[in-house]
C-alpha positions as CSV (number, residue, x, y, z in Angstrom):
1,M,8.9,23.7,26.7
2,T,11.0,22.0,24.0
3,E,11.7,23.4,20.5
4,A,9.7,20.6,19.0
5,T,6.6,21.6,21.1
6,T,7.1,25.3,20.3
7,H,7.8,24.9,16.6
8,P,6.4,21.6,15.4
9,T,7.5,20.5,11.9
10,A,5.5,19.4,8.8
11,L,7.0,17.9,5.6
12,F,6.1,19.8,2.4
13,L,6.3,18.6,-1.1
14,S,7.3,21.6,-3.1
15,S,6.6,22.6,-6.7
16,D,10.1,21.5,-7.7
17,G,9.5,18.0,-6.3
18,E,11.6,18.3,-3.2
19,I,10.7,17.4,0.4
20,T,11.1,20.5,2.6
21,P,10.6,20.7,6.4
22,I,8.4,23.7,7.3
23,A,6.7,25.1,10.4
24,A,3.5,23.1,10.8
25,P,0.6,25.2,9.7
26,F,-1.5,23.7,12.5
27,P,0.9,23.5,15.5
28,V,-2.0,22.8,18.0
29,A,-5.4,21.3,17.6
30,A,-7.1,24.7,18.1
31,S,-5.4,26.0,15.0
32,L,-7.1,23.5,12.6
33,P,-9.8,25.0,10.4
34,L,-13.4,24.3,11.3
35,A,-14.0,20.6,10.5
36,P,-16.8,19.9,7.9
37,Q,-19.2,17.1,8.9
38,T,-17.3,14.6,6.8
39,H,-14.0,15.3,8.5
40,V,-12.5,14.6,11.9
41,P,-9.7,16.4,13.8
42,I,-6.8,14.0,14.4
43,K,-3.7,14.3,16.6
44,V,-1.1,12.4,14.6
45,T,1.3,10.4,16.7
46,H,2.9,8.4,13.8
47,S,2.9,8.7,10.0
48,A,4.2,6.1,7.6
49,I,6.6,6.9,4.8
50,Q,5.9,5.5,1.3
51,P,7.1,6.1,-2.2
52,A,4.0,8.3,-3.0
53,D,5.2,10.9,-0.5
54,K,7.5,12.2,-3.2
55,K,6.6,10.3,-6.4
56,H,3.2,11.8,-6.5
57,F,5.0,14.9,-7.8
58,N,5.2,13.0,-11.2
59,L,1.3,13.1,-11.2
60,G,1.3,16.8,-10.7
61,F,0.5,16.5,-7.0
62,H,2.6,19.0,-5.0
63,S,2.7,22.2,-3.1
64,S,1.1,20.5,-0.1
65,I,1.9,18.7,3.1
66,T,2.9,15.2,2.1
67,G,2.1,11.9,3.9
68,F,-0.9,9.5,3.7
69,D,-1.0,6.8,6.3
70,Y,-1.1,7.6,10.0
71,A,-2.0,6.5,13.5
72,G,-3.1,9.0,16.1
73,I,-6.0,10.1,18.3
74,D,-9.5,11.1,17.2
75,L,-9.8,14.4,19.1
76,T,-13.6,14.2,19.2
77,T,-13.7,10.9,21.1
78,N,-10.1,10.6,22.4
79,T,-10.0,7.2,20.6
80,P,-6.8,5.6,19.1
81,V,-7.3,5.4,15.4
82,L,-5.5,4.7,12.1
83,G,-6.3,6.0,8.7
84,L,-5.2,7.5,5.5
85,T,-5.6,10.8,3.8
86,W,-6.9,11.5,0.2
87,P,-4.3,12.2,-2.5
88,G,-4.7,14.7,-5.3
89,P,-3.5,18.0,-6.8
90,H,-3.7,21.1,-4.6
91,R,-5.0,19.2,-1.6
92,P,-5.5,21.4,1.5
93,L,-2.7,21.8,4.0
94,H,-4.8,20.1,6.7
95,A,-4.8,16.8,4.7
96,G,-1.1,15.8,4.8
97,A,-0.2,13.1,7.4
98,H,3.3,14.2,8.0
99,Q,2.4,16.9,10.5
100,P,1.1,16.9,14.1
101,Y,-2.6,17.7,13.5
102,I,-4.8,17.0,10.5
103,L,-8.4,16.9,9.4
104,A,-9.1,13.4,8.2
105,R,-12.0,12.0,6.1
106,S,-14.3,10.1,8.5
107,D,-14.8,7.3,6.0
108,L,-11.1,6.6,5.9
109,I,-10.6,6.2,9.7
110,W,-10.6,2.9,11.7
111,T,-10.4,2.4,15.4
112,R,-7.0,1.0,16.4
113,P,-7.6,-2.2,18.3
114,E,-5.9,-3.0,21.5
115,G,-2.6,-4.8,21.0
116,L,-1.8,-3.3,17.6
117,S,0.9,-0.7,18.2
118,A,0.7,2.8,16.7
119,E,3.9,2.1,14.8
120,A,2.5,-1.0,13.2
121,A,-0.9,0.6,12.5
122,A,0.5,3.6,10.8
123,G,2.0,1.5,8.0
124,L,-1.1,-0.6,7.4
125,P,-3.9,1.2,5.5
126,T,-2.6,1.9,2.0
127,A,-0.8,-1.4,1.7
128,L,-3.6,-3.6,3.0
129,L,-6.3,-1.8,1.0
130,T,-4.3,-2.0,-2.2
131,A,-3.7,-5.7,-1.7
132,A,-7.4,-6.2,-0.9
133,D,-8.4,-4.4,-4.1
134,A,-6.2,-6.8,-6.2
135,F,-7.6,-10.0,-4.6
136,V,-11.2,-9.4,-3.8
137,N,-12.0,-6.9,-6.6
138,I,-9.8,-7.4,-9.6
139,F,-9.3,-11.2,-9.0
140,G,-12.8,-11.5,-7.7
141,V,-11.9,-13.8,-4.9
142,G,-14.3,-14.4,-2.0
143,F,-13.3,-14.1,1.6
144,A,-16.0,-15.9,3.5
145,S,-14.9,-15.1,7.1
146,A,-14.9,-11.4,6.1
147,G,-18.4,-11.7,4.6
148,I,-17.1,-11.3,1.0
149,E,-18.6,-13.4,-1.8
150,Q,-16.7,-14.4,-4.9
151,L,-17.7,-12.1,-7.8
152,P,-19.7,-13.6,-10.6
153,S,-17.1,-12.4,-13.1
154,G,-14.2,-13.6,-11.0
155,T,-12.2,-16.5,-12.4
156,H,-9.6,-16.8,-9.7
157,S,-11.0,-18.8,-6.7
158,Q,-9.5,-20.0,-3.5
159,G,-7.0,-22.8,-3.7
160,K,-5.4,-21.8,-7.0
161,G,-1.9,-20.3,-7.2
162,A,-1.2,-16.6,-7.2
163,L,2.0,-14.8,-8.0
164,I,3.1,-11.7,-6.1
165,W,6.0,-9.8,-7.7
166,G,7.7,-7.5,-5.2
167,G,6.9,-9.3,-2.0
168,A,9.3,-7.3,0.1
169,S,7.4,-4.0,-0.6
170,A,4.8,-2.9,1.9
171,V,2.0,-3.7,-0.6
172,G,3.6,-7.1,-1.4
173,W,3.9,-7.9,2.3
174,A,0.2,-7.2,2.8
175,A,-0.7,-9.2,-0.4
176,I,1.0,-12.3,0.9
177,Q,-1.1,-12.2,4.1
178,V,-4.3,-11.4,2.3
179,A,-3.7,-14.4,-0.1
180,R,-2.9,-16.6,2.9
181,E,-6.0,-15.8,4.8
182,I,-8.3,-16.0,1.8
183,G,-7.0,-19.5,1.3
184,V,-4.8,-19.4,-1.7
185,E,-2.8,-22.7,-1.5
186,F,0.2,-21.8,-3.6
187,I,1.6,-18.3,-3.0
188,F,4.5,-17.6,-5.3
189,V,6.6,-14.5,-4.4
190,V,9.4,-12.7,-6.2
191,A,11.7,-10.7,-4.0
192,S,15.4,-10.2,-3.1
193,T,16.9,-13.4,-1.8
194,K,17.9,-11.8,1.5
195,N,14.2,-11.4,2.3
196,H,13.0,-14.9,1.4
197,D,13.0,-16.3,5.0
198,L,10.9,-13.4,6.2
199,L,8.4,-13.8,3.4
200,R,8.1,-17.5,4.0
201,G,7.4,-16.6,7.6
202,I,4.2,-14.7,6.7
203,G,2.8,-17.2,4.2
204,A,4.8,-17.3,0.9
205,T,5.0,-21.0,-0.2
206,H,7.6,-20.5,-2.9
207,V,10.0,-17.6,-3.3
208,F,12.2,-16.5,-6.2
209,D,14.9,-13.9,-6.7
210,Y,14.1,-11.0,-9.0
211,T,17.7,-10.2,-10.1
212,H,17.5,-12.0,-13.5
213,P,13.8,-11.8,-14.5
214,E,14.1,-14.1,-17.5
215,E,15.6,-16.9,-15.4
216,T,13.1,-16.1,-12.7
217,T,10.2,-16.6,-15.1
218,K,11.6,-20.0,-16.3
219,E,12.1,-21.1,-12.7
220,I,8.5,-20.2,-11.8
221,K,7.2,-22.1,-14.8
222,R,9.2,-25.2,-13.9
223,T,7.9,-25.0,-10.3
224,L,4.3,-24.7,-11.6
225,Q,4.8,-27.7,-13.8
226,S,6.3,-29.8,-11.0
227,L,3.4,-28.9,-8.7
228,D,0.8,-29.3,-11.4
229,V,-0.6,-25.9,-10.6
230,T,-2.3,-23.5,-13.0
231,L,-1.3,-19.9,-12.5
232,T,-4.2,-17.5,-13.4
233,A,-3.5,-14.5,-11.2
234,V,-0.5,-12.1,-11.0
235,F,-0.2,-9.1,-8.7
236,D,2.7,-6.8,-9.4
237,A,3.0,-5.0,-6.1
238,V,5.8,-2.6,-7.3
239,G,5.5,-1.9,-11.0
240,A,9.2,-1.7,-11.4
241,G,10.3,0.0,-14.6
242,L,6.9,1.7,-15.3
243,E,8.1,5.1,-14.4
244,D,11.7,5.0,-15.5
245,A,12.6,7.5,-18.3
246,G,13.1,5.6,-21.6
247,S,11.9,2.3,-20.2
248,T,10.0,-0.2,-22.3
249,Y,7.4,-2.7,-21.3
250,E,9.9,-5.5,-21.8
251,N,12.0,-4.0,-19.1
252,S,9.2,-3.8,-16.5
253,S,8.3,-6.3,-13.8
254,C,4.8,-6.4,-15.2
255,Y,6.1,-7.9,-18.5
256,W,7.9,-10.7,-16.7
257,G,5.1,-11.3,-14.3
258,K,2.7,-11.9,-17.1
259,Q,5.1,-14.4,-18.8
260,C,4.5,-16.7,-15.7
261,L,0.8,-17.2,-16.4
262,S,-0.1,-20.7,-17.5
263,G,-1.8,-19.3,-20.5
264,D,-4.7,-21.7,-20.9
265,Q,-7.4,-19.7,-19.1
266,E,-10.2,-17.7,-20.7
267,R,-9.5,-14.7,-18.5
268,D,-6.2,-14.4,-16.6
269,A,-6.3,-11.8,-13.9
270,L,-3.5,-9.2,-13.8
271,A,-3.3,-6.4,-11.2
272,C,-0.6,-3.8,-10.6
273,A,-0.1,-1.3,-7.8
274,R,0.8,1.3,-10.5
275,P,-1.1,2.1,-13.6
276,V,0.3,0.2,-16.7
277,P,0.1,2.3,-19.9
278,R,-2.7,0.9,-22.1
279,E,-0.5,1.2,-25.1
280,W,1.9,-1.2,-23.4
281,D,-0.6,-3.8,-22.3
282,S,-4.3,-3.3,-21.8
283,D,-4.7,-6.6,-19.8
284,W,-3.4,-5.1,-16.6
285,E,-5.8,-3.5,-14.1
286,F,-4.8,-0.8,-11.6
287,A,-5.0,-1.9,-7.9
288,I,-5.7,1.2,-5.8
289,F,-6.1,2.0,-2.1
290,S,-9.8,3.0,-2.6
291,R,-12.4,2.3,-5.3
292,K,-14.0,5.6,-4.3
293,W,-11.1,7.7,-5.6
294,G,-12.5,9.9,-8.3
295,A,-9.4,9.9,-10.5
296,L,-9.7,6.2,-11.4
297,P,-10.2,5.1,-15.0
298,K,-13.5,3.4,-15.8
299,Q,-13.4,-0.1,-14.4
300,S,-15.9,-2.9,-13.4
301,P,-18.8,-1.7,-11.2
302,E,-18.4,-5.0,-9.3
303,W,-15.1,-3.6,-7.8
304,T,-16.3,-1.8,-4.7
305,W,-14.9,0.1,-1.7
306,S,-17.1,-2.0,0.6
307,R,-15.2,-5.1,-0.3
308,Q,-11.9,-3.4,0.5
309,D,-13.2,-2.0,3.7
310,K,-14.4,-5.4,4.9
311,V,-10.9,-6.8,4.4
312,M,-9.4,-4.0,6.4
313,R,-12.0,-4.5,9.3
314,W,-11.4,-8.2,9.3
315,F,-7.7,-7.9,9.7
316,L,-8.0,-5.3,12.4
317,E,-10.4,-7.5,14.3
318,N,-8.2,-10.5,13.9
319,H,-4.8,-8.8,13.9
320,A,-3.4,-10.8,16.8
321,A,-3.5,-14.0,14.9
322,A,-3.8,-12.9,11.2
323,W,-1.5,-9.9,10.8
324,K,2.3,-9.9,11.1
325,P,3.5,-6.3,10.8
326,M,6.4,-5.5,8.5
327,P,9.7,-4.8,10.3
328,T,9.5,-1.2,11.3
329,R,12.0,1.6,11.9
330,V,10.9,4.8,13.7
331,V,12.6,8.1,12.9
332,R,12.2,11.3,14.9
333,S,14.3,14.0,13.2
334,K,13.4,16.0,10.1
335,E,16.7,15.1,8.6
336,D,16.2,11.4,9.0
337,A,12.6,11.7,7.7
338,V,13.6,13.5,4.5
339,V,16.4,10.9,3.9
340,A,13.9,8.1,4.4
341,I,11.3,9.6,2.0
342,N,13.9,10.1,-0.7
343,S,15.2,6.5,-0.2
344,S,11.6,5.2,-0.4
345,A,10.9,7.1,-3.6
346,E,14.1,5.7,-5.1
347,G,13.2,2.1,-4.2
348,R,16.0,1.7,-1.8
349,I,14.0,0.5,1.2
350,S,13.2,-3.2,1.2
351,C,11.3,-5.3,3.7
352,E,11.1,-2.4,6.1
353,K,8.5,0.2,7.0
354,V,9.8,3.6,8.1
355,V,7.5,5.5,10.4
356,I,7.8,9.1,11.6
357,R,7.1,9.7,15.3
358,H,5.5,13.1,15.9
359,P,6.2,15.8,16.8
360,I,9.2,15.8,14.4
361,L,12.3,17.0,16.1
């Protein structure tokens, strides 16, 4: 019996904000607490690393097993699944995805279809659901093949241009593909030049470098004018600068993204994957992984979880033709996992998804 089997590892976000490998509190399935009716025991085979694994410490979420997105086996049916776990302060130890066994909410689990690898599936839920929230909820876009009608209040319809700032992030990668499948004709993307070819390959029609945002904004506006396209929707998939100490709105990616709007619409649509302080700009709406999360600020009742879930189910059903997974790197050791979590939180991972293979060695 190997050491990994005898002493499986979990990754713990401590009260000082550090990621610490610990002995898994549930080393075997039988050690899980009795599952309530709303939860399912899962054997985790892969869990995806994302900035929230560590950055949620800034929200006061700590002293728990970290990790959110996963792929594994539903132990009640022996079915391959993917899913995500609920964030929050003082969440129970059985809820963190970076460990070998968890109890997962049954409403946040999907069957993993044949042909979609566990490595690719593990990195999909949060990114795809957040991108879906931006487009089908906040922008109000319809997605006919997924059974989603355009919202009455939505002003951004298929065929218009959309700007995605931070296209090389996991959320940005998903947003490009959501926009492509919904039918957005002009998909403008801001990302590092080194990633432009990859992003064109998944649907970006025009790509711009982010290094000098003022020049980037001018270039985007020139492109819009040359194409005779009106830009009414901006999705900031990264929210760069929003959490930096001493930062100002003018130094954030949100500020520069908003400058790209054509400016002649009654209601431009602005969505960000991080909350934008209302005192900075109240026009931005927070795109989130689930409209059911109780900590959300009051937003439109039209923005529903069912619309997000329909997008997720459509992409899973059509993944072979419609979903191109982000380049993925798999790590096995606790040392490599901790380094990758820290790098992700610091914004040093670009156009790559890092996934942990369990059990952690």
